[in-house]
VOVO-790452 format. One record per residue (C-alpha): y, z, x. Coordinates in steps of 0.02 Angstrom, whole numbers, padded with zeros to 5 digits, always signed. Each point is the difference from the previous one (the first is absolute). Layout:
YZX...
//
This chain:
+00297-00258+01453-00191-00009-00001-00139-00054-00103-00020+00181-00082+00203-00034-00056-00050-00167-00068-00155+00061-00088+00069+00143-00078+00143-00099-00080-00130-00155-00061-00095+00134-00087+00156+00082-00067+00082-00153-00066-00167-00081-00058-00057+00159-00102+00171+00026-00067+00016-00190-00065-00175+00030-00074+00039+00158-00087+00145-00089-00095-00156-00097-00106-00110+00165-00004+00107+00109-00133+00050-00145-00109-00185-00037-00017-00057+00175-00039+00126+00037-00127+00008-00172-00085-00199-00020-00010+00003+00178-00121+00162-00051-00087-00062-00172-00048-00161+00078-00051+00094+00117-00120+00097-00147-00071-00165-00089-00022-00070+00166-00080+00159-00008-00132-00026-00164-00053-00186+00022-00021+00032+00175-00121+00153-00084-00086-00031-00196+00007+00198-00026+00024+00037-00148+00089+00153+00088+00120-00150+00091+00078-00083-00159+00029+00138-00095+00069+00055+00146+00118-00187+00023+00055+00000-00186+00045+00174-00008+00067-00011+00164+00119-00186-00052+00043+00061-00161+00084+00113+00113+00110-00137+00120+00039-00119-00162+00054+00112-00071+00116+00040+00182+00073-00188+00017+00021-00041-00154+00079+00155+00030+00146-00071+00173+00025-00171-00050+00030+00074-00116+00123+00101+00111+00085-00130+00143-00004-00129-00105+00104+00104+00018+00154+00002+00192-00004-00195-00003+00045+00012-00127+00131+00121+00100+00095-00079+00164+00020-00137-00112+00110+00144-00106+00086+00132+00116+00059-00080+00168-00020-00186-00019+00050-00008+00171+00082+00073+00083-00170-00136-00108-00078-00146+00061+00113+00056+00183-00046+00017-00003-00184-00136-00128-00036-00109+00117-00056+00119+00094-00117+00078-00159-00059-00147-00105-00036-00067+00102-00168+00159+00001-00095+00070-00171+00053-00169-00079-00029-00014+00083-00166+00166-00061-00052-00051-00198+00044-00168+00007-00078+00038+00106-00155+00192+00026-00039+00045-00190+00073-00152-00076-00079+00047+00086-00177+00183-00051-00009-00023-00177+00061-00168-00040-00093+00084+00061-00160+00178-00067+00019-00093-00167+00014-00092+00040-00161+00171+00051-00072+00091-00173+00066-00120-00103-00073-00066+00097-00141+00121-00038-00127-00061-00092-00166-00169+00026+00099-00051+00177-00005-00013+00119-00142+00190+00089-00014-00087+00181+00049-00085-00070+00137+00166-00107+00053+00081+00170-00024-00124+00103+00116+00008-00133+00139+00191+00049+00031-00031+00154-00012-00149-00009+00114+00101-00091+00123+00147+00156-00010-00129+00116+00021-00077-00084+00166+00198-00024+00071+00025+00171-00043-00163+00047+00104+00021-00119+00144+00172+00115+00018-00089+00156+00009-00143-00058+00139+00140-00076+00111+00109+00167-00020-00146+00106+00051-00022-00097+00152+00184+00028+00039-00005+00180-00043-00124+00027+00147+00135-00044+00113+00122+00117-00080-00128+00132-00011-00159-00017+00086-00167+00060-00098-00186-00004-00003-00039-00062+00165-00044+00047+00184+00046-00063+00159-00167-00072+00084+00028+00073+00181-00084-00152+00080+00084-00144-00078+00157+00089-00038+00003-00071-00181+00024+00077-00157-00141+00011-00106-00028+00034-00197-00082+00153-00035+00068+00033-00200+00031-00156-00094+00061+00105-00152+00127+00111+00126+00085-00185+00037-00003-00037-00164+00065+00174-00076+00128+00030+00167+00135+00078-00083+00128-00129+00054-00096-00132-00091+00004+00104-00164+00179+00008-00024+00061-00171+00111-00099-00103-00131+00092+00080-00166+00151-00022+00098-00020-00187+00043-00065-00038-00180+00165+00069-00058+00100-00100+00125-00085-00150-00050+00023+00032-00191+00198+00024+00058-00027-00181+00076-00087-00072-00138+00118+00066-00132+00140-00047+00064-00042-00176+00027-00045-00008-00208+00177+00087-00028+00084-00148+00136-00088-00135-00087+00021+00050-00186+00184+00041+00019+00039-00158+00078-00061-00092-00141+00075+00135-00130+00183-00032+00067-00022-00190+00048-00111-00061-00146+00090+00097-00142-00045-00121-00128-00178-00016+00052-00150+00024-00130-00075+00112+00120+00118+00106+00035-00079+00151-00109-00135-00033+00139+00114+00018+00144+00095+00151-00071-00167+00079-00015-00048-00043+00157+00163+00089+00086-00031+00163-00094-00187-00007+00046+00042-00027+00190+00135+00123-00023-00109+00144-00054-00112-00062+00138+00122+00027+00130+00062+00168-00068-00190+00080-00009-00035-00081+00166+00145+00074+00070-00057+00172-00071-00148-00002+00077+00060-00049+00171+00110+00153+00002-00135+00095-00051-00138-00058+00115+00105-00028+00148+00047+00200-00019-00175+00027+00040-00020-00125+00131+00137+00091+00087-00078+00160+00008-00165-00080+00049+00085-00089+00129+00076+00161+00059-00163+00058+00028-00084-00133+00081+00130-00080+00087+00163+00105+00035+00083-00092+00126+00009-00151-00126+00090+00123-00127+00098+00072+00139+00068-00195+00040+00031-00030-00190+00119+00126+00015+00071+00011+00170-00055+00185+00005+00016+00038+00194-00042+00180+00005-00109+00102-00112+00075+00074-00162-00050+00128-00130+00070-00036-00123+00036-00179+00048+00161-00106-00068-00046-00172-00084+00122-00138+00113+00110-00097-00115+00067-00079+00148-00046+00047+00195+00070-00097+00137-00094+00008+00174+00043-00022+00185-00034-00192+00056-00168+00046+00083-00058+00101-00166-00019+00161+00085+00135+00115-00090+00089+00019-00157+00203-00039+00023+00049+00021-00195-00088+00041-00163+00021+00023-00179-00119+00102-00067-00088+00069-00164-00063+00197+00033-00168+00047-00059-00056-00177-00050-00089-00077+00148-00105+00160+00006-00041-00016-00200-00051-00176+00035-00102+00024+00139-00083+00150-00026+00023+00037-00177+00096+00159+00031+00181+00001+00026-00014+00124+00136-00131-00095+00087-00002-00041+00187+00022-00178+00059-00044-00041+00189+00135-00084+00079-00019-00161+00125+00029+00090+00164-00122+00153-00044-00139-00138-00041+00028-00119+00145-00018+00162+00114-00159+00046-00107-00081-00176+00025+00049-00020+00169-00121+00183+00038-00136-00069-00124-00003-00193+00044+00060+00006+00174+00182-00068+00056+00091-00135-00092+00124-00045-00131-00080+00037-00181+00163-00024-00088+00023-00145-00103+00142-00114-00007+00113+00126-00098+00136-00119-00075-00139-00115-00087-00089+00139-00066+00165+00080-00065+00059-00137-00076-00144-00091-00055-00047+00151-00106+00189+00010-00092-00020-00204-00023-00167+00040-00085+00062+00131-00120+00180-00101-00022-00070-00168-00032-00127+00070-00140+00123+00118-00092+00113-00159-00010-00125-00085-00081-00038+00142-00136+00197+00011-00023+00009-00176-00057-00137+00023-00117+00097+00136-00080+00149-00120-00021-00116-00153-00079-00069+00129-00117+00187+00064-00050+00053-00179-00014-00139-00030-00144+00035+00150-00084-00004-00017-00201-00060-00189+00014+00167-00046+00104-00013-00148+00098+00041+00011+00200+00131-00132+00055+00087+00090+00149-00014-00118+00164+00008+00154+00111-00162+00074-00103-00072-00171+00033+00016-00001+00179-00048+00197+00016-00135-00070-00102-00052-00142+00125+00008+00120+00145-00137+00110-00080-00148-00084+00076+00053+00002+00171+00079+00196-00002-00188+00059-00018-00061-00132+00122+00113+00061+00124-00061+00192-00044-00171-00029+00025+00031-00080+00154+00099+00134+00090-00114+00119-00058-00137-00092+00089+00099-00006+00164+00025+00199-00015-00163+00024-00032-00072-00107+00149+00153+00030+00116+00005+00190-00037-00186-00004+00049+00047-00063+00189-00048+00012+00137-00142+00037-00072-00120-00155-00075-00129+00141-00054+00093+00154-00017-00064+00124+00130-00137-00125+00060+00076-00152+00074+00168-00057+00049+00068-00163-00043+00019-00062+00172-00203+00022+00033-00039-00093-00145+00063-00175+00050-00117-00154+00052+00025+00015+00190-00052-00190+00017+00123-00072-00088+00158-00047+00076+00164-00002-00036+00013-00175-00015-00156-00009-00127+00082+00144-00107+00175-00084-00002-00077-00172-00042-00091+00067-00142+00139+00115-00072+00117-00156+00014-00126-00100-00109-00048+00137-00116+00195+00031-00041+00037-00192-00029-00166-00016-00129+00064+00168-00080+00174-00054-00023-00052-00175-00076-00121+00097-00112+00139+00119-00050+00127-00172-00056-00152-00059-00087-00058+00163-00088+00200+00013-00064+00030-00170-00044-00168-00002-00121+00047+00178-00064+00174-00052-00041-00072-00182-00073-00112+00079-00117+00094+00165-00064+00154-00126-00033-00124-00116-00104-00024+00170-00132-00153+00036-00109-00110-00146-00057-00029-00050-00156-00164+00058-00057+00015-00068-00194-00062-00159+00024-00204-00003-00013-00106-00120+00128-00046-00182-00083-00164-00006-00066-00145-00059+00109-00148-00059-00079-00100+00005+00181-00131+00121+00041+00073+00158+00035-00114+00009+00176+00094-00165+00052+00182+00063-00037+00094+00053+00151+00050+00172+00031+00192+00043-00088+00089+00060+00122+00139+00128-00063+00158-00092+00042
//
């Protein structure tokens, strides 16, 4: 073990942990805005209750996401200084816009939304949550544009004197073909997570609190969340299909590793199950579907998909001696876990809708257990998707330009990285406990009572304290 190994583990653990909060924040911000819009247009208190109820869960998650996200920026300079020097000129623009525009937009208007109940006009207050939701999604786009440069470098040149990548075409970075498809794919995955949370909480209250006066609100929440999950599942499959074709074009080794495809095939078969040798160098057993991989990778059932061994030989000739193959079991199984967990969430959403057909009230304990598992399934799917995305790019930190081993900080020792890794892991574990306890506590509390009016106040309006939403 050396500093590079621990630095990679630290970045992987902290990034995956942070991303547990990101999709829920992205998706729930929009869904809460939709619920408030429904209340604004209809005046139905059911939608107001759900807005405040799920809005509280959204705020808890948003706050935790901000706290865990700060560490990501520090890690670039702490453990990956050579990488930071190389891509600093490229990353500076999108990340600066993300911080100054997108994050400023979402944080400012979330504040107005929190403290604006009974203070702002209804339309202005509704506009605040929509502005926060737009800022949240813009933030995701600029970060994904930066990450997409690592997958498919565009709009740059290498300075021969400094050896740094320098930005030459900022619009090209923002319109990177990888970013343009990764963004909608990530949004679809985010709505999958947010819809699943809405279903899980609503279903728990429908089954456990059948005689509650708010049962109608919870029934609506389960149906609303289930339809969100189903539409998001379809969007994930559609965008994932396009993403696979672009990945085959710009990162053929990642596609080959995802399928355990060792030799070039035309047509290529999709691997349902492949067992390889312990060193990951050859296929031992495989169960395949003919023609499917060619279609997924190229759009042509007879298309050519290059294999791991042929690409390794090509890259060794192009970039010099060395291994350019990612860890095959990690890429192969993370891809399948991503797809499997996502489809499982969609299947449960169908069961939830079926259980409420024609006004029926679901009562099955097994359905309740499945519903409570729903938020975890798309979270796992999102996490394995990012593991696949980043691990499938290895050994490159910037594909074709910089190897991961060349991006680590040379002056940081193994002891120093281990110390920070241990500290971050303990802190994040503590935050995880806090997050789960808060979500469970307020989810069990149920929707708030919005029928009570605030007491009359004869003081001057300017001297009144701000009214907090909850």
